C-alpha positions in Angstrom: 16.8 -11.3 -1.5 13.1 -13.6 -2.1 11.4 -10.9 -0.2 11.8 -8.1 -2.5 12.4 -10.5 -6.6 8.4 -11.8 -5.1 7.3 -8.0 -4.5 8.9 -7.0 -8.0 6.8 -9.7 -9.7 3.7 -8.6 -8.4 3.6 -5.2 -9.2 5.3 -4.9 -12.4 3.3 -2.5 -13.8 4.3 1.0 -13.9 1.1 2.6 -12.7 0.6 0.1 -10.0 4.6 0.5 -8.9 4.4 3.8 -8.4 0.7 4.2 -6.5 2.6 1.9 -4.3 5.3 4.4 -4.2 3.1 6.7 -3.3 0.6 4.3 -1.2 3.4 3.2 1.4 4.8 6.0 2.6 1.2 7.5 2.9 -0.1 4.7 5.7 3.2 4.6 7.2 3.5 8.3 8.0 -0.1 7.7 9.4 0.8 5.7 11.9 3.1 8.4 13.4 0.2 10.4 13.2 -1.9 8.1 15.1 1.0 8.0 17.8 0.9 11.4 18.1 -3.2 11.2 19.0 -4.0 12.8 15.6 -6.5 10.7 13.9 -7.7 12.9 11.6 -4.4 12.9 9.7 -4.1 9.0 10.1 -7.1 8.1 8.9 -6.8 9.9 5.8 -3.3 9.0 5.2 -3.6 5.6 6.3 -6.9 4.8 3.8 -5.7 7.0 1.2 -2.1 5.1 1.7 -4.5 1.9 1.3 -6.7 2.7 -1.2 -4.2 3.5 -4.0 -2.6 0.4 -3.1 -5.6 -1.6 -3.6 -6.4 0.2 -6.8 -2.1 -0.4 -8.3 -3.0 -4.5 -7.0 -6.9 -3.7 -9.5 -4.5 -2.7 -12.5 -2.1 -5.0 -12.1 -5.0 -7.7 -11.8 -3.9 -9.5 -9.2 -4.3 -9.6 -5.0 -3.3 -7.2 -2.4 -0.9 -8.5 0.3 -3.0 -8.8 2.7 -6.3 -11.1 0.5 -3.4 -13.5 0.1 -2.4 -14.1 3.7 -6.6 -14.2 4.2 -6.8 -17.0 1.3 
């Protein structure tokens, strides 16, 4: 798939890749906590997951997908 190929090209650094492998599920699980009204868990997991992903992009030297959409 083109989307997966593009994602893999933007996440070639091993550390960045693994930060995303932890950060992405954290954000998804955080949304589940928000649905259940557990806002503290939501905030910690969602923000923490995004922080890991942004650190990965800083290591990789490229923009996060959300920043690309804004630009």
